[in-house]
C-alpha positions in Angstrom: -3.5 -7.9 -7.2 -4.2 -9.1 -3.8 -7.1 -10.6 -1.8 -9.0 -7.7 -0.3 -8.6 -9.3 3.1 -4.9 -8.4 3.0 -5.8 -4.8 2.7 -8.6 -5.2 5.3 -6.1 -6.5 7.8 -4.7 -2.9 8.2 -8.0 -1.0 8.2 -8.7 1.0 11.3 -12.4 1.6 12.0 -13.3 2.9 15.4 -9.9 4.4 16.0 -10.4 7.0 13.3 -11.3 9.9 15.6 -8.6 9.3 18.3 -6.5 12.4 19.0 -8.0 14.3 16.1 -9.4 17.8 16.0 -13.2 17.9 15.7 -13.2 19.1 12.1 -10.8 16.4 11.0 -12.8 13.8 12.9 -15.9 14.9 11.1 -14.1 14.6 7.8 -12.9 11.1 8.6 -16.5 10.0 9.4 -17.4 10.6 5.8 -14.7 8.3 4.5 -15.4 4.8 3.3 -13.8 1.9 5.2 -11.2 1.6 2.5 -10.3 5.3 2.4 -10.2 5.4 6.2 -7.7 2.5 6.3 -5.5 4.1 3.7 -5.5 7.4 5.6 -4.6 5.9 8.9 -1.8 3.8 7.5 -0.1 7.0 6.4 -1.2 9.1 9.4 -0.2 6.8 12.2 3.4 6.6 13.4 4.9 3.6 15.1 5.2 4.2 18.8 8.8 5.0 19.9 10.6 2.3 21.8 10.2 3.0 25.6 13.4 4.0 27.2 15.0 1.7 29.8 12.8 -1.3 29.1 14.7 -3.6 26.8 17.3 -5.8 28.4 19.2 -6.1 25.2 18.8 -9.9 25.2 17.3 -9.9 21.7 19.5 -8.3 19.1 18.9 -7.6 15.4 18.5 -5.1 12.6 15.6 -3.7 10.5 16.7 -4.9 7.1 13.7 -7.1 6.2 11.4 -5.6 3.6 8.6 -5.8 6.1 10.5 -4.3 9.0 8.7 -1.4 10.8 5.3 -2.5 9.6 4.0 -3.1 13.1 4.0 -6.9 12.8 6.8 -9.2 14.0 8.1 -11.2 11.1 11.1 -13.0 12.6 10.7 -16.8 12.6 9.8 -18.6 15.8 8.3 -15.6 17.5 6.6 -14.0 14.5 5.2 -14.8 11.1 8.4 -16.1 9.7 8.3 -13.9 6.7 11.7 -12.4 7.5 15.1 -13.9 8.1 16.0 -14.3 11.8 16.9 -11.0 13.5 16.0 -8.7 10.5 12.7 -7.3 12.0 14.1 -6.1 15.3 11.9 -3.1 16.0 8.7 -5.1 15.5 9.9 -8.1 17.4 12.0 -7.1 20.4 9.1 -6.7 22.8 7.7 -10.1 22.0 11.1 -11.7 22.1 11.9 -10.2 25.5 8.4 -10.7 27.0 7.8 -7.0 27.2 4.1 -6.3 26.7 3.3 -2.6 27.3 0.8 0.2 26.6 3.1 2.5 24.7 0.8 2.8 21.7 -1.0 6.2 21.6 -4.3 4.3 21.4 -3.8 1.9 24.3 -6.5 1.8 26.9 -9.3 2.8 24.5 -11.1 -0.5 24.8 -10.3 -1.5 21.3 -7.4 -3.9 20.3 -5.1 -2.1 17.9 -2.5 -4.7 17.2 -2.2 -6.0 13.6 -3.6 -9.4 12.7 -6.5 -9.6 15.1 -6.9 -5.9 15.8 -7.1 -2.7 13.8 -3.4 -2.6 13.0 -3.0 1.0 14.4 -0.3 -0.1 16.9 2.8 -2.2 16.8 2.5 -5.6 18.3 2.9 -5.8 22.1 2.2 -2.1 22.6 -1.6 -2.3 23.4 -1.6 -4.8 26.2 -4.6 -3.3 28.0 -6.9 -3.7 25.0 -5.4 -6.8 23.4 -4.6 -8.9 26.5 -7.4 -11.4 26.0 -6.3 -12.0 22.4 -2.6 -12.5 22.9 -2.8 -16.2 23.0 -4.1 -16.1 19.4 -1.1 -14.2 18.1 0.7 -16.1 15.3 -1.5 -19.1 15.8 -3.4 -20.8 13.0 -5.2 -24.0 12.0 -2.9 -25.1 9.2 -2.3 -28.6 10.6 -4.0 -31.3 8.6 -5.8 -32.5 11.8 -7.0 -29.1 12.9 -10.7 -28.9 13.7 -10.9 -32.5 14.8 -11.4 -31.7 18.5 -8.1 -33.1 19.6 -5.1 -30.9 20.5 -2.1 -32.0 18.5 0.5 -29.3 19.3 3.7 -30.4 21.1 3.9 -29.7 24.8 0.2 -29.3 25.3 -1.1 -32.1 23.0 0.1 -35.3 21.4 2.7 -33.5 19.1 1.2 -34.7 15.8 1.1 -31.0 14.6 3.8 -28.3 14.6 3.7 -25.7 17.3 1.0 -23.0 16.9 -0.8 -24.9 14.0 -3.8 -26.4 15.9 -5.3 -23.3 17.4 -9.0 -24.3 17.4 -8.4 -27.7 19.1 -5.8 -26.4 21.6 -7.2 -23.0 22.5 -10.8 -23.3 21.6 -13.0 -21.8 18.9 -14.3 -18.7 20.8 -13.1 -15.5 19.1 -13.5 -12.0 20.4 -16.0 -10.0 18.4 -13.3 -7.3 17.9 -11.1 -9.6 16.0 -10.5 -8.6 12.4 -11.0 -12.1 11.0 -14.7 -12.4 11.1 -15.6 -15.5 13.0 -18.7 -13.8 14.6 -17.6 -14.8 18.1 -17.1 -18.5 17.3 -15.2 -20.2 14.6 -17.5 -22.8 13.0 -15.3 -23.8 10.1 -14.5 -27.4 9.2 -12.1 -28.9 6.7 -13.5 -30.1 3.3 -12.3 -33.3 1.6 -11.0 -32.0 -1.8 -11.2 -35.6 -3.2 -15.0 -35.3 -2.9 -17.4 -33.3 -5.0 -18.2 -30.3 -4.8 -15.1 -29.5 -2.8 -12.9 -31.1 -5.5 -13.9 -28.3 -7.9 -13.1 -25.4 -5.5 -9.4 -24.5 -5.9 -6.9 -21.7 -5.8 -5.6 -19.5 -8.6 -1.9 -18.6 -8.1 -1.5 -15.5 -10.2 1.7 -14.9 -12.2 1.7 -11.3 -10.9 1.6 -12.5 -7.3 -1.1 -13.4 -4.8 -3.8 -16.0 -4.9 -7.6 -16.3 -4.6 -10.2 -19.0 -4.3 -12.0 -19.9 -7.5 -14.7 -22.5 -8.5 -15.3 -24.6 -11.6 -18.7 -23.7 -13.1 -18.1 -25.2 -16.5 -15.7 -27.6 -18.2 -13.2 -24.8 -18.5 -14.8 -21.9 -16.7 -14.1 -20.5 -13.2 -15.8 -17.8 -11.1 -13.8 -15.7 -8.6 -13.7 -12.1 -7.3 -12.9 -9.2 -9.7 -10.5 -7.6 -7.4 -8.3 -10.7 -7.5 -7.3 -9.9 -11.1 -7.5 -6.2 -11.0 -4.8 -3.6 -10.4 -3.7 -0.1 -11.3 -2.2 -1.4 -14.5 -5.4 -3.1 -15.6 -6.7 -6.7 -15.3 -4.2 -9.5 -15.4 -5.8 -13.0 -14.9 -2.7 -15.0 -15.9 -2.0 -17.8 -13.5 -2.5 -21.4 -12.6 -5.7 -23.0 -11.1 -5.0 -25.9 -8.8 -7.7 -28.0 -7.3 -8.6 -31.5 -6.0 -5.5 -31.6 -3.9 -6.6 -34.9 -2.1 -7.6 -36.6 -5.3 -6.2 -40.2 -5.5 -4.6 -39.4 -8.8 -3.1 -36.2 -7.6 -4.2 -32.6 -7.9 -5.4 -31.1 -11.2 -4.1 -27.9 -12.7 -4.8 -25.7 -15.7 -3.7 -22.3 -16.8 -6.0 -19.3 -16.9 -6.0 -17.9 -20.5 -8.8 -15.4 -20.5 -11.3 -13.5 -18.4 -14.4 -11.3 -18.4 -15.3 -8.7 -15.8 -18.3 -6.6 -15.1 -18.4 -3.7 -17.6 -19.0 -1.3 -14.6 -16.0 -2.5 -12.7 -13.7 0.3 -11.6 -10.6 -0.5 -9.5 -10.3 3.0 -8.1 -14.0 3.3 -7.1 -13.9 -0.2 -5.6 -10.9 0.7 -3.5 -12.4 4.0 -2.2 -16.1 3.5 -2.0 -18.7 0.8 -1.3 -20.8 1.8 -4.4 -19.8 -1.0 -6.8 -19.2 -4.0 -4.7 -21.8 -5.9 -6.7 -19.4 -5.8 -9.7 -16.7 -7.6 -7.8 -16.7 -10.8 -9.9 -14.7 -12.3 -12.7 -15.2 -15.2 -15.1 -12.0 -17.0 -16.0 -11.3 -19.3 -18.9 -8.9 -22.3 -18.6 -6.7 -23.7 -21.3 -8.2 -27.2 -21.0 -11.6 -28.7 -19.9 -10.7 -30.2 -16.6 -14.3 -30.1 -15.6 -15.0 -33.0 -17.9 -13.3 -35.3 -15.4 -13.8 -33.4 -12.2 -17.3 -32.2 -12.8 -18.5 -28.7 -12.0 -21.2 -26.9 -9.9 -24.2 -25.2 -11.3 -25.1 -21.5 -11.0 -28.2 -19.8 -9.7 -29.4 -16.1 -9.8 -31.1 -16.9 -6.5 -32.5 -13.6 -5.5 -33.8 -12.8 -9.0 -35.3 -16.2 -9.4 -36.7 -16.8 -5.9 -37.0 -13.4 -4.3 -35.2 -11.9 -1.3 -37.3 -13.5 1.4 -36.8 -17.0 0.1 -33.2 -16.4 -0.6 -32.5 -15.5 3.0 -34.1 -18.8 4.1 -31.7 -20.8 2.1 -28.9 -22.7 4.0 -25.5 -21.7 2.5 -22.3 -23.7 2.2 -19.0 -21.9 1.7 -15.4 -23.0 1.3 -12.1 -21.3 0.5 -8.4 -21.3 1.0 -8.2 -19.2 4.1 -4.9 -17.6 5.2 -4.9 -19.5 8.5 -5.6 -23.1 7.3 -2.5 -23.7 5.1 -3.3 -25.6 2.0 -6.4 -27.1 3.6 -9.8 -26.1 2.2 -11.9 -24.8 5.1 -15.5 -23.6 5.2 -19.0 -23.6 6.5 -21.7 -26.2 6.2 -24.5 -24.0 7.5 -24.7 -20.2 7.3 -27.1 -17.7 5.8 -27.6 -14.4 4.0 -28.3 -11.9 6.6 -29.3 -9.0 4.3 -29.7 -8.5 0.6 -28.8 -5.2 -1.0 -30.0 -3.7 -4.2 -26.5 -3.3 -5.5 -26.2 -7.0 -6.3 -24.5 -7.8 -2.9 -25.5 -9.7 0.2 -24.3 -9.7 3.8 -23.6 -13.1 5.4 -22.6 -14.8 8.6 -20.3 -17.4 7.2 -16.9 -17.6 8.9 -14.5 -16.4 6.3 -11.2 -14.5 6.4 -8.3 -13.4 4.2 -7.7 -15.8 1.3 -11.4 -16.5 0.9 -11.9 -13.8 -1.6 -13.6 -15.3 -4.6 -14.8 -18.3 -2.6 -18.2 -19.6 -3.5 -21.4 -19.5 -1.5 -23.4 -22.5 -2.5 -26.9 -23.9 -2.1 -27.7 -27.6 -2.3 -30.7 -29.0 -4.1 -30.7 -32.8 -3.8 -27.3 -33.9 -5.1 -26.7 -30.7 -7.1 -24.8 -27.6 -5.9 -25.2 -24.1 -7.2 -23.0 -21.0 -6.8 -25.2 -18.1 -5.7 -22.5 -15.5 -4.7 -18.7 -15.1 -4.2 -16.8 -13.6 -1.3 -15.8 -9.9 -1.7 -15.0 -7.5 1.2 -16.4 -5.7 4.2 -18.3 -2.5 5.0 -18.2 -0.2 8.0 -20.8 -0.6 10.6 -20.5 2.2 13.2 -21.4 0.9 16.7 -21.3 -2.8 15.6 -19.2 -5.5 14.0 -18.2 -5.0 10.4 -20.6 -6.2 7.7 -19.1 -8.8 5.4 -20.1 -8.7 1.8 -20.4 -11.1 -1.1 -21.2 -10.3 -4.8 -24.3 -12.1 -5.8 -24.3 -14.3 -8.9 -27.5 -12.6 -10.2 -25.4 -10.2 -12.2 -23.2 -12.6 -14.1 -25.4 -15.7 -14.5 -27.2 -14.2 -17.6 -23.7 -13.6 -19.2 -22.3 -17.1 -18.6 -23.4 -18.6 -21.9 -22.0 -15.9 -24.0 -18.7 -16.1 -22.1 -18.6 -19.9 -22.5 -19.2 -19.6 -26.2 -16.5 -17.0 -26.7 -18.7 -14.0 -27.4 -17.5 -12.2 -24.3 -14.1 -12.0 -22.7 -10.6 -11.2 -23.5 -7.2 -12.9 -23.2 -5.6 -12.8 -19.8 -2.2 -11.6 -21.1 -2.1 -8.0 -20.1 0.5 -7.7 -17.3 -0.3 -5.8 -14.2 2.0 -2.9 -13.6 3.6 -2.0 -10.3 2.5 -5.0 -8.3 4.0 -5.0 -4.8 5.6 -7.9 -3.0 3.5 -9.5 -0.2 4.3 -11.6 2.7 4.4 -15.2 1.8 2.0 -16.2 4.6 -0.8 -13.7 3.7 -2.9 -14.5 0.6 
């Protein structure tokens, strides 16, 4: 049960035909983006360490659970998900300052490092293609004063933030179009004040089975999020704790998830292997107490069904979620749009979102009222262009909301998910 952006981190799109026979390449072209990613994660082999390069200054072992995954996880130089010196093979090049082109797909004009590239290569082995992005490696905007236009990192700023946590202010907001996080060439996000409505009712569900997703209060005790957030091979498991209003003067507000309702046509396997049922990627969650009585809650709109596609595309959208790279800060967009509306109850958008934003709301504002019109889902392949980022429109579940609220739809969230896998602590 993970945000789909975690899986999307490893997907390899344009690299699919590299070094493949023609018949195999043709077969790969017919795969969906999710199938292609799964195939290449098993097909690709980590490049062998070049001989005679390491000076031996950096020593360690590969005992971390995430060793040999292509991403350095040692603290200080990597993600910090591993204990120091336990992810040697992924980290030694970075530690010794050895950036090379030993990856089999180096020099193909596409960055293949994990994180901001396709993930086909180990970090520091695709210098020719990833060089312009190296400064972004392991940097984020988790500092509380990120996005304020002032560099607060030590050494290059005033030191109010920890090292590598004020990326936008210290290194700029321009992002290569080839980056996996979809900032469309420029990161336009801002932090939202979770003491103020409507941001106070957009929170995060920390699931008992592991992982987290963004969710929004749309009733006194009702949330909307993405279906894939609670789905797994062992069935749906919505058990968890919803936390919101982190900056509220009286402290954050929490409630347990005790039930859920998903689209009757949801199918975990089909969602993971095709793009056919993205419009079913939503889930209504029930809380154990009506925290919305005090906090309030946003409304809902079946925008396309009510107003039509043309008018829906003209609406200014607001979006907010708990992105992987902004720590516990709620970040989002104050002005973006639907770029295309599909018949399968989905829409494409140009809002800057990333991993961790799964389930986050796309809102419209009418006077002082806010309405959820879609929730963040996943991406689709777009040969010859940037990936298309998809949200599930509210049109499908809005007519069901009353029945769910009244208890005529839904089931308890007490069915455990089987076989859930551990995930890195810094990737949600």
